[in-house]
N, C-alpha and C positions, 0 to 999 in steps of 0.2 A: 872175566866180565860176569857181573852179578845177574841173577834171574830178573831182578827189577828193570835193570838196564835193557836186557834182552827183550822183555815184554813191551816196554816203551819203544824200543826200536822197531819191533814187529807191528806195533799199532801204527807208527809213521809209515811204514813200508805198506801196510794194509790200506791206510788211507789215500796214498798215492797210486796203488794198483785199483782202487775203486774210483778214481777220478776226483777225488774230492780236493786235492791240492794241498792237504794238510793231513795231520795224523787223525785216524778215526777215533772219536772221544770214547772214554770207558763206557758211557751209556749207550752210544751207537753200536760199540762192540757187543755190549750185552744183548741188545736187540737183534743184531746180525746172527750172533752166536745161537740164540734160540731159533731163529727161522731157519738157519742153515744145518744145524746139527740137532735141534730138538732138546737140546740140554740148556740148563740154565746156570749162572753164576750171579752172585751178587756183585754190583759195582764197588761197594765196600771192601769186599774180598780182593778184588783186583787192585783196588788202590793200596790195601794193606802189603800185597805182594810187590807191587812197584816201588812203594816207600821203603821197603825192607823190614817192615814192621812184622811181616810174616814171611820168614826166609824159605819156607819149602811149601811145595804143592802136594797135596794127596795125588796118589797114582792116577785115579779116575780124572781129577782135574787136568793133570798133564796130559793125558790122552785126548781129552775134549779140546784143550788149547791146541795141541799139536795138530789135531785134525782139522781145526778152523783155520790156523795159520799155515797148514801144509808143511810142517817141519817135522823132523824126527823128534819123538818124544824126548830122546836123551839130550836134546839141545835145551831143554826147559830146565835147566838145573844151574847152580852157581858153578863157574869154572872153579876149580880148587887153586889156591895159591901155588904158582909155579907150574901149573898144568899146561902143557903144549900138545896140540892136536896134530902138528904137522912139523916137518923138519925146519921150516922158516918160522917157526912158532913165535920168536921175538919180533919179527917183521909183522907177521899177522896181528900180533897184539897192538902194535903201534898203528896198524892200519884200522883195526877195530875201534881203538880209542879216537884216532882222527876222525873215522865215519860218525861215531856218536857226537863227537865236538861239532861237526859239520851240521848234523841232523839238528843238535841242539841249537846252533846258530840260525838255521834256517827257521825254526819256530820263533826265536827271538825277533826276526826280521820279517814276519808273516805279513806285515803291511806293505812290504815292498816286494811285490810278486816276482819280478824279475830276479832280484838277488835271491829270494828264496828257492826259486826253481834252479838258479845255478849252484847254490850250496847242495841241494838235494841231488842234482845230476852228479855233482863231484862226489858226493857220499856213495852214490850208487855205482861209481865207476870201480872196476876191479882193483885199480891201483891209484887210489886218491892221493897218496904220498907223492907218486911219480908226477901226477897231474900238477901239483902244487909246485914242485921243483921245476916243472916246465914252465910254468907261469912266471916263476921268478926269473927264469932264463929270457923269457919274452921281454919282461919289464926291463931287465938289465941290458938288453940290446937297444941301442939308441934308435928311436923312429919307428920300431917294430909294432908297438901298442897302436899307434895311430895308423900305420900301414894297413894293419889286419882289420881295424875299424872300418877303413875305406873298402877293402877287398870284401868284407863280409857284409857290407851295408850298414855298418853301425851308425852311430851318431856324431861322428866327427872327433876331433882331438880331445884328449883327456889331459889330466895333470901332467906335467912334465917330469923327467926324472932329474933328481937334484945335480947330477954329475955330468950327465951326457947331453942334457938338452939346454938350449937357450930358451928361458921362460920369460913372459912378460905378463903383467897383470893386464886388467881389461883398460886401463887407461894408458897402456904403452910402456910403463915404466918396468925395470927389470923387477921380476917377482921372485918370491921364495918358493920352494918346493912345499907343495901342499896347500899353500896360502889359497883361501877361497877367491875363485876367479881366475887363478893362474892358468894360462892356456900356453900352447906353443905359439911362437911368433910365426909369421909367414916365412921368415928366412928359415927357420928351423925345420917347418913343415916341408918346405920345398927341397931343402938339404936330405931329409929323411926319405922323400919320395924318390930320389935318384940312386 
């Protein structure tokens, strides 16, 4: 993972920890950094680092940012190509990429607060990949999605599965998977609940 990606990820986490529900902006970070550490950095310097235009930090800047984000200073460097910090390094690398992808997706869907929170919660989970595989299994199990919505107090039926479920559109005619308005028929819901 590159230094710029790490800083973006840390800003996202910092914003969530501060209750903002979004990434802390570079300007907000500069103000908080000065207030909490007494040190200053320019927003343009941080922007250059995050964009990759400036690939390295000075040791002083690394120490200040590590203190602010409460991470080890050694974390604030590019990981060398092929570098693996643990035995399951390939799995961890996949997990890190997946988490960054989820955080990026959450930012893209920031106007949908529920979806954004779901993506961030998934990114924060220790094993995001396993969670997504579990979600796939839930979706592939006939009737389980709607049953879980019922049990957890959700909003009712969702789009049907193309193979397992009998789908109808709002007019009662057979529907296609993913077609707008496609919902489970009463018969399919009843069978799934049994």
